[in-house]
C-alpha positions as semicolon CSV with decimal commas, in nm:
position;residue;x (nm);y (nm);z (nm)
1;M;6,402;-1,859;-0,469
2;G;6,699;-1,791;-0,244
3;Q;6,476;-1,630;0,019
4;Y;6,269;-1,950;0,043
5;P;6,507;-2,221;0,162
6;A;6,228;-2,473;0,226
7;A;6,132;-2,465;-0,143
8;V;6,496;-2,486;-0,253
9;D;6,549;-2,794;-0,030
10;L;6,235;-2,958;-0,172
11;F;6,337;-2,899;-0,534
12;A;6,688;-3,034;-0,455
13;L;6,523;-3,375;-0,420
14;L;6,365;-3,347;-0,768
15;F;6,614;-3,209;-1,018
16;E;6,945;-3,041;-1,097
17;K;6,826;-2,910;-1,431
18;A;6,459;-2,870;-1,530
19;G;6,286;-2,720;-1,833
20;I;5,954;-2,539;-1,807
21;R;5,727;-2,483;-2,106
22;I;5,424;-2,257;-2,057
23;I;5,179;-2,396;-2,305
24;D;4,939;-2,100;-2,330
25;T;5,209;-1,838;-2,391
26;G;5,483;-2,041;-2,562
27;E;5,744;-1,924;-2,307
28;E;6,026;-2,162;-2,216
29;F;6,289;-2,138;-1,941
30;S;6,538;-2,347;-1,752
31;C;6,580;-2,395;-1,378
32;Y;6,924;-2,485;-1,244
33;H;6,950;-2,600;-0,885
34;R;7,274;-2,457;-0,737
35;G;7,247;-2,609;-0,390
36;T;7,157;-2,295;-0,198
37;H;6,948;-2,130;-0,470
38;I;6,785;-2,185;-0,809
39;D;6,888;-1,993;-1,121
40;F;6,650;-1,930;-1,405
41;E;6,750;-1,884;-1,770
42;E;6,552;-1,815;-2,083
43;R;6,477;-2,121;-2,299
44;F;6,633;-2,462;-2,241
45;N;6,815;-2,749;-2,409
46;E;6,577;-3,046;-2,391
47;A;6,868;-3,292;-2,426
48;I;7,032;-3,195;-2,099
49;V;6,744;-3,118;-1,858
50;D;6,615;-3,382;-1,615
51;Y;6,252;-3,290;-1,691
52;V;6,048;-3,091;-1,933
53;L;5,728;-2,984;-1,752
54;E;5,445;-2,834;-1,953
55;L;5,232;-2,606;-1,741
56;N;4,984;-2,327;-1,806
57;T;5,005;-1,981;-1,651
58;I;4,749;-2,063;-1,379
59;Q;4,955;-2,361;-1,269
60;V;5,273;-2,153;-1,268
61;D;5,104;-1,887;-1,058
62;N;4,976;-2,153;-0,815
63;L;5,321;-2,303;-0,795
64;I;5,483;-1,969;-0,716
65;E;5,227;-1,902;-0,446
66;L;5,276;-2,248;-0,289
67;A;5,657;-2,226;-0,297
68;S;5,675;-1,867;-0,170
69;N;5,667;-1,966;0,195
70;R;5,941;-2,001;0,453
71;V;5,781;-2,317;0,586
72;I;5,649;-2,592;0,361
73;D;5,436;-2,842;0,551
74;K;5,323;-3,183;0,418
75;A;5,002;-3,048;0,269
76;R;5,179;-2,765;0,083
77;R;5,449;-3,003;-0,040
78;Y;5,181;-3,241;-0,169
79;R;5,012;-2,956;-0,360
80;I;5,342;-2,843;-0,511
81;L;5,419;-3,188;-0,642
82;R;5,062;-3,235;-0,770
83;T;5,088;-2,901;-0,954
84;L;5,420;-3,002;-1,113
85;F;5,350;-3,356;-1,223
86;A;4,973;-3,413;-1,249
87;P;4,929;-3,236;-1,589
88;A;5,178;-3,468;-1,760
89;I;5,035;-3,781;-1,602
90;E;4,682;-3,680;-1,698
91;A;4,809;-3,661;-2,056
92;S;4,967;-4,012;-2,016
93;V;5,316;-3,863;-2,035
94;N;5,582;-3,994;-1,799
95;P;5,743;-3,686;-1,643
96;F;5,971;-3,882;-1,407
97;H;6,329;-3,873;-1,526
98;C;6,429;-4,136;-1,267
99;L;6,184;-4,395;-1,406
100;K;6,305;-4,336;-1,760
101;G;6,673;-4,328;-1,670
102;I;6,686;-4,638;-1,455
103;T;6,618;-4,881;-1,736
104;V;6,802;-4,682;-2,004
105;S;7,116;-4,639;-1,795
106;N;7,128;-4,993;-1,664
107;P;7,034;-5,272;-1,910
108;L;7,040;-5,521;-1,620
109;L;6,727;-5,363;-1,472
110;S;6,544;-5,394;-1,804
111;N;6,650;-5,758;-1,856
112;Q;6,340;-5,975;-1,832
113;L;6,519;-6,269;-1,664
114;F;6,676;-6,045;-1,403
115;R;6,344;-5,870;-1,346
116;R;6,173;-6,207;-1,285
117;L;6,444;-6,310;-1,039
118;L;6,378;-5,989;-0,840
119;R;6,001;-6,026;-0,882
120;M;5,975;-5,695;-1,064
121;E;5,628;-5,676;-1,216
122;D;5,545;-5,519;-1,553
123;L;5,209;-5,370;-1,445
124;I;5,169;-5,202;-1,108
125;H;4,922;-4,966;-0,943
126;V;5,057;-4,677;-0,738
127;Y;4,842;-4,492;-0,490
128;I;4,960;-4,157;-0,350
129;K;4,825;-4,100;0,000
130;P;4,746;-3,731;0,048
131;P;4,825;-3,567;0,384
132;I;4,504;-3,367;0,353
133;K;4,198;-3,473;0,551
134;N;3,910;-3,621;0,348
135;E;4,101;-3,603;0,018
136;P;4,096;-3,940;-0,161
137;E;4,407;-4,135;-0,260
138;I;4,524;-4,081;-0,615
139;G;4,582;-4,394;-0,817
140;H;4,805;-4,433;-1,126
141;T;4,905;-4,726;-1,346
142;L;5,264;-4,796;-1,443
143;V;5,334;-5,035;-1,731
144;F;5,682;-5,160;-1,825
145;E;5,687;-5,195;-2,202
146;R;5,975;-5,199;-2,452
147;K;6,223;-5,142;-2,169
148;E;6,047;-4,822;-2,058
149;W;5,802;-4,730;-1,782
150;L;5,481;-4,578;-1,912
151;V;5,261;-4,382;-1,668
152;F;4,879;-4,360;-1,708
153;P;4,627;-4,171;-1,496
154;R;4,382;-4,378;-1,292
155;L;4,385;-4,758;-1,253
156;H;4,391;-5,005;-1,543
157;G;4,447;-5,380;-1,577
158;N;4,531;-5,642;-1,319
159;P;4,841;-5,530;-1,126
160;G;5,114;-5,765;-1,019
161;R;5,187;-5,534;-0,728
162;V;5,020;-5,241;-0,557
163;F;5,219;-4,956;-0,402
164;R;5,065;-4,719;-0,145
165;L;5,303;-4,429;-0,103
166;T;5,315;-4,118;0,109
167;I;5,485;-3,816;-0,041
168;D;5,790;-3,900;0,177
169;D;5,800;-4,254;0,035
170;A;5,783;-4,119;-0,322
171;L;6,057;-3,862;-0,257
172;E;6,279;-4,126;-0,093
173;F;6,253;-4,343;-0,403
174;H;6,331;-4,048;-0,625
175;K;6,635;-3,948;-0,419
176;H;6,790;-4,298;-0,430
177;A;6,713;-4,345;-0,801
178;F;6,847;-3,998;-0,884
179;N;7,172;-4,070;-0,693
180;A;7,215;-4,400;-0,879
181;L;7,165;-4,221;-1,211
182;K;7,424;-3,958;-1,124
183;T;7,677;-4,221;-1,011
184;D;7,590;-4,461;-1,295
185;S;7,831;-4,731;-1,179
186;R;7,790;-5,106;-1,119
187;T;7,833;-5,050;-0,748
188;G;7,584;-4,767;-0,745
189;W;7,321;-4,967;-0,923
190;L;7,369;-5,276;-0,699
191;T;7,334;-5,050;-0,396
192;F;7,014;-4,906;-0,541
193;A;6,873;-5,254;-0,613
194;R;6,938;-5,369;-0,257
195;W;6,781;-5,055;-0,117
196;Y;6,480;-5,087;-0,350
197;L;6,399;-5,442;-0,240
198;K;6,389;-5,334;0,127
199;W;6,184;-5,022;0,045
200;R;5,941;-5,221;-0,169
201;K;5,863;-5,457;0,118
202;N;5,746;-5,169;0,332
203;V;5,530;-4,986;0,079
204;S;5,368;-5,251;-0,141
205;E;5,141;-5,551;-0,146
206;R;5,103;-5,827;-0,402
């Protein structure tokens, strides 16, 4: 991966430690982002990785082909992220460490009174706007239940808020949430909450 800096930079926004499980062969390995390159090790410790992504060999091959390029444009970046996360979402599994960690790490953000004060809805629809001509937006449903965000494919229920995100919008959210998780301090979480309210105004509708 060292010879493909564009892919290394993209994955820097997503994880420091990731686990990959190849479901049709039973293989498992870890990916460790080292800043300038990514190291791979056999097997992984599920307790310490940011994600466990379950992919099949075709998806892995597609991912390698997409990432093996010196330049990653918006369309290629969109396809990489869809390859990584769509299988889990289609199985109604939340693969996003930042969504899980935010409410677990900070009880304030899972407090119902505080959530009402900040107008944080418990059911939202999220559309991802593809940068590919004539490709439809992808819609998902997020439900906040038992202090955890659940992710479901397609649209369900009556949302309190609708987000329409570009890939850049989604990556920006992930970057700020991931930084707050790593800092895990009162100041860090308040900074994230202030940033989120401004970001939300630009990318959502009620």
